[in-house]
KEZANU-79077 format. One record per residue (C-alpha): x negated, y negated, z negated. Coordinates in pm, whole numbers, padded with zeros to 5 digits, always signed. Example, Ala and Ser with C-alpha at 12.3 -4.5 7.8 and 13.67 -1.06 7.14 Angstrom:
BEGIN
-01230+00450-00780-01367+00106-00714
// end
This chain:
BEGIN
-01038-00201+00785-00716-00049+00935-00563+00246+00779-00611+00429+01114-00983+00420+01096-01052+00729+00890-01430+00753+01007-01507+00407+00858-01359+00493+00520-01542+00836+00523-01879+00675+00593-01811+00414+00337-01758+00683+00079-02090+00846+00154-02271+00517+00130-02090+00372-00167-01956+00669-00358-01840+00461-00668-01649+00199-00462-01267+00179-00467-01084+00130-00139-00732+00030-00084-00494-00061+00199-00420-00418+00254-00055-00494+00180+00009-00675+00496-00092-00363+00693+00107-00127+00456+00426-00348+00513+00377-00341+00897+00350+00030+00888+00664+00063+00673+00852-00180+00912+00740+00018+01205+00843+00347+01066+01166+00252+00865+01373+00015+01077+01594-00053+00766+01299-00193+00556+01477-00501+00433+01709-00591+00144+01670-00390-00181+01384-00170-00058+01173-00477+00041+01266-00642-00293+01127-00335-00485+00818-00312-00260+00724-00671-00339+00794-00623-00690+00582-00325-00696+00283-00494-00511+00295-00791-00752+00336-00596-01070+00082-00680-01342+00141-00369-01553+00132-00002-01444+00454+00059-01603+00621-00236-01414+00471-00098-01079+00578+00255-01172+00934+00114-01228+00972-00065-00901+00819+00246-00708+01065+00479-00852+01348+00236-00752+01232+00270-00388
// end
């Protein structure tokens, strides 16, 4: 499901109210590359660290670095 298909997410929330929904990392990365032309180097490194973090504290540390 693309992040631009808000109607699908809305309908799925009605049918499956207890389900968790997220955005696929690949789509998020493409959106970031499109919006921020300088999405490389340290920012990309922190982004990759945040998405692969096992602990919430580790994820938050990477996100704060971004």
